C-alpha positions in Angstrom: -5.8 -12.3 31.2 -3.5 -11.7 28.3 -3.0 -13.9 25.2 -0.3 -13.3 22.6 -0.2 -14.8 19.1 2.7 -14.7 16.7 2.3 -15.6 13.1 4.9 -14.9 10.4 6.2 -12.0 12.5 2.8 -10.6 13.2 2.0 -10.4 16.9 -1.4 -9.7 18.4 -1.9 -9.2 22.1 -5.5 -9.6 23.4 -6.5 -8.4 26.8 -9.7 -9.7 28.2 -11.2 -10.1 31.6 -11.5 -13.9 32.5 -15.2 -13.5 33.2 -15.9 -11.7 29.9 -13.9 -14.2 27.9 -15.6 -17.2 29.5 -19.0 -15.6 29.0 -18.5 -14.9 25.3 -16.8 -18.1 24.3 -17.4 -20.7 27.0 -13.9 -22.0 26.5 -10.7 -20.5 27.9 -8.7 -21.6 24.8 -7.7 -19.4 21.9 -7.0 -22.4 19.7 -10.0 -21.6 17.5 -8.8 -18.1 16.5 -9.0 -18.2 12.7 -5.5 -17.1 11.4 -4.2 -18.6 8.2 -3.2 -17.5 4.7 -6.2 -17.0 2.4 -6.5 -16.7 -1.4 -8.8 -14.3 -3.2 -12.1 -15.8 -4.2 -11.1 -15.6 -7.9 -8.4 -18.3 -7.3 -5.6 -15.9 -8.3 -2.7 -17.2 -6.3 -0.5 -14.1 -7.2 -1.8 -12.1 -4.3 -1.7 -13.8 -0.9 -2.9 -12.0 2.2 -2.9 -12.9 5.9 -6.3 -12.7 7.5 -7.2 -12.1 11.1 -10.3 -10.8 12.7 -10.2 -7.2 14.0 -8.9 -7.0 17.6 -12.1 -5.1 18.6 -14.2 -8.0 17.5 -12.0 -10.9 18.6 -14.6 -12.5 20.9 -17.2 -12.4 18.1 -14.6 -13.8 15.7 -13.8 -16.7 18.0 -17.5 -17.7 18.0 -18.5 -16.8 14.5 -15.4 -18.1 12.6 -14.3 -17.5 9.1 -17.1 -15.1 8.0 -15.5 -12.3 10.1 -12.0 -12.4 8.5 -10.6 -9.3 6.9 -7.5 -8.9 4.7 -4.5 -7.0 6.1 -2.3 -4.8 3.9 -2.6 -1.7 1.7 -5.7 -1.0 -0.3 -3.7 0.6 -3.0 -0.2 -0.7 -4.1 1.9 1.5 -6.5 4.7 -0.6 -8.0 7.4 1.2 -10.0 9.8 -1.0 -12.1 12.8 1.0 -13.0 14.1 -1.5 -15.5 10.9 -1.5 -17.5 10.1 2.2 -16.7 6.5 1.2 -15.8 4.1 1.7 -12.9 1.5 -0.9 -12.0 -1.3 0.2 -9.7 -3.2 -2.5 -7.8 -6.4 -1.7 -6.0 -7.5 -4.4 -3.4 -4.9 -6.7 -4.9 -6.1 -6.4 -8.5 -4.3 -4.6 -11.3 -6.1 -1.4 -12.1 -3.6 0.5 -14.2 -0.2 0.0 -16.0 1.5 3.2 -17.1 4.8 4.3 -18.6 6.9 6.4 -16.3 10.3 8.2 -16.3 12.6 7.7 -13.4 16.1 9.1 -12.8 18.4 9.7 -15.8 22.1 9.1 -15.8 23.8 11.0 -13.0 20.7 10.9 -10.7 19.0 8.2 -8.7 15.4 7.1 -7.9 15.4 5.5 -4.5 14.3 1.9 -4.2 12.3 0.5 -1.3 8.8 0.6 0.2 7.1 3.8 1.5 3.7 5.3 2.5 3.0 8.7 0.9 3.4 11.4 3.5 2.4 14.6 1.5 0.3 15.5 -1.5 -0.1 18.7 -3.5 -2.3 19.5 -6.5 0.5 21.8 -7.6 4.0 21.9 -6.2 7.1 23.7 -7.5 10.6 22.2 -7.0 12.7 24.1 -4.6 15.8 22.3 -5.9 15.3 22.5 -9.7 14.5 26.0 -10.8 10.9 26.1 -9.5 9.9 23.4 -12.0 6.2 22.5 -11.8 5.3 19.2 -10.3 1.5 18.8 -10.7 -0.4 16.2 -8.7 2.6 15.4 -6.5 2.5 12.5 -4.2 5.7 12.6 -1.9 6.8 9.2 -0.7 10.4 9.6 0.5 12.3 12.7 1.5 12.0 15.1 -1.5 11.0 12.4 -4.0 7.6 12.4 -5.5 5.4 10.8 -8.1 4.1 13.7 -10.3 2.9 14.7 -13.7 5.3 15.9 -16.4 4.8 17.9 -19.6 7.6 15.8 -21.3 5.2 12.9 -22.2 7.4 11.9 -25.2 10.1 10.9 -22.7 7.9 8.5 -20.7 9.2 5.0 -20.8 12.8 6.2 -20.6 14.9 7.5 -17.7 14.6 11.3 -17.8 14.0 12.7 -14.3 16.2 14.0 -11.5 15.0 11.1 -9.3 11.2 11.6 -9.1 8.8 9.3 -10.8 7.1 11.2 -13.7 3.7 10.3 -15.2 1.5 11.4 -18.0 -0.7 14.3 -16.6 -3.9 12.3 -16.9 -2.4 9.3 -15.2 -0.9 11.5 -12.4 -4.4 13.0 -11.9 -6.0 9.6 -11.7 -3.4 8.3 -9.2 -3.7 11.5 -7.1 -7.5 11.0 -7.0 -7.1 7.4 -6.0 -4.7 8.1 -3.2 -6.9 10.9 -1.9 -9.9 8.6 -2.1 -8.3 5.8 0.0 -6.1 8.0 2.1 -2.3 8.0 2.0 -2.1 5.6 5.0 -3.8 2.9 2.9 -1.3 3.3 0.0 2.1 1.7 -0.4 4.7 2.8 -2.9 7.2 0.1 -4.0 10.1 1.0 -6.3 12.4 -1.7 -7.5 15.1 -2.1 -10.2 
């Protein structure tokens, strides 16, 4: 028996044997699957998450109800605002850090969009720009990375060839955070 649910573009397909399903729930209806938007316990309405029980525990979730809900989405969100030259780092939906950055100066571009980091290096050297050092690099799109810079006086103004530059201590903190949660649990958002 297959059941498919669609909610705001999210589809979940559950495959269960009719006997196993009937034995665990006693009711062949999925109307009681708890899927709805939920707000954080703090009442902060700024971060809304869709919740759904894990697919592996769906039978238990049908019986147990709301106590088994888990939030979907990244554990770490890195938001870069090009217009204000700032980075906001959210951990589990709460602001953890706000830092000055430098994005692309005139004649260059920092890409905008959403990405998952795909490569990290404690030390990397630019193959395109004279072997320039890029400590604590977190690559998120093609050759673009978030990395430390020695030009800390320029932070808060556009100064790079397209990468997102951070103060060395902040770059190290972010690098450690991404390593701790794993790149797949991190999203990088860059907007104008």
